[in-house]
C-alpha positions in Angstrom: 19.8 -19.6 -4.7 18.1 -20.2 -7.7 19.8 -21.0 -11.5 18.8 -18.3 -13.4 18.7 -17.9 -17.4 19.8 -14.6 -19.0 17.2 -13.0 -21.0 17.4 -12.7 -25.0 15.7 -10.9 -27.0 15.4 -10.9 -30.7 13.6 -7.8 -32.6 13.0 -8.1 -36.0 10.3 -6.1 -38.1 7.7 -6.8 -41.1 6.9 -4.7 -44.2 3.1 -4.8 -42.5 4.2 -2.4 -39.5 4.7 -5.1 -36.9 7.4 -5.6 -34.6 8.1 -9.3 -33.7 9.9 -9.8 -30.2 11.0 -13.6 -29.1 11.7 -13.5 -25.5 14.1 -16.6 -24.2 14.9 -17.0 -20.7 13.8 -15.4 -17.1 11.6 -12.3 -17.3 12.2 -10.8 -13.8 13.5 -8.2 -11.7 17.4 -8.5 -13.1 16.3 -8.4 -16.7 12.9 -6.6 -17.3 14.9 -3.1 -17.8 16.1 -5.0 -21.0 12.4 -5.3 -22.1 11.5 -2.0 -21.4 14.7 -0.9 -23.0 13.8 -3.0 -26.4 13.9 0.0 -29.1 10.5 -0.2 -31.5 11.2 2.2 -34.0 8.4 4.2 -35.3 5.3 4.1 -37.7 4.5 0.3 -36.0 0.8 -0.7 -35.8 1.4 -4.0 -34.1 3.8 -5.5 -31.6 3.7 -9.3 -31.9 5.9 -10.7 -28.4 6.6 -14.5 -28.4 6.6 -15.7 -24.6 7.3 -19.6 -25.7 10.9 -19.9 -24.7 10.5 -17.8 -21.8 11.2 -19.9 -18.3 10.2 -17.7 -15.4 8.6 -14.4 -14.6 7.9 -12.6 -11.9 6.0 -9.5 -10.8 8.5 -7.4 -12.4 8.5 -9.1 -15.7 4.7 -8.7 -15.7 5.1 -5.3 -15.3 7.5 -4.8 -18.0 5.1 -6.6 -20.2 2.4 -4.4 -19.0 4.9 -1.3 -19.8 5.5 -2.7 -23.4 1.4 -2.6 -23.8 1.2 1.0 -22.8 4.6 1.5 -25.0 2.3 0.0 -28.0 -0.9 1.8 -27.0 0.7 5.0 -26.9 1.7 4.8 -30.7 -1.8 3.8 -31.2 -0.5 0.2 -32.0 -1.3 -3.1 -30.3 0.7 -5.5 -28.6 -0.7 -9.2 -28.6 1.1 -12.4 -27.4 1.5 -14.8 -30.3 2.8 -17.9 -28.2 3.0 -18.7 -24.7 3.9 -21.3 -22.2 0.7 -22.9 -20.3 3.0 -21.7 -16.9 2.4 -18.4 -18.4 -1.0 -18.4 -19.8 -1.7 -19.6 -15.9 0.4 -17.1 -14.6 -1.4 -14.3 -16.9 -5.3 -15.9 -16.2 -4.4 -15.5 -12.4 -3.5 -12.1 -12.8 -6.1 -11.1 -15.2 -3.5 -10.1 -17.7 -5.0 -12.5 -20.3 -7.6 -9.7 -20.4 -5.4 -7.0 -20.8 -3.3 -9.2 -23.9 -4.2 -10.9 -26.8 -3.0 -14.5 -25.9 -3.7 -17.2 -28.8 -5.8 -19.9 -28.6 -5.1 -22.4 -26.2 
């Protein structure tokens, strides 16, 4: 059995209409619903997601990120991934999701 790290989501908002999410732990079948349930509020223009402390992501986690992107787009907002691990950057490239998310240089 694999060791799992619970998902923690820190939510912050800035005065400029940006919702900042910092994720820590594993984003997988067991935790993807937590990301889908994150309250974004109203009137935001951008969602910045920090994935630098995410250790593992499966297809359910990737789907949760896509749903978050869709939620932002439905509010005419932009979702940006502002920090990502090399592992996750590689996974996003392999699945072509790097084209959907705005990734930081690296």
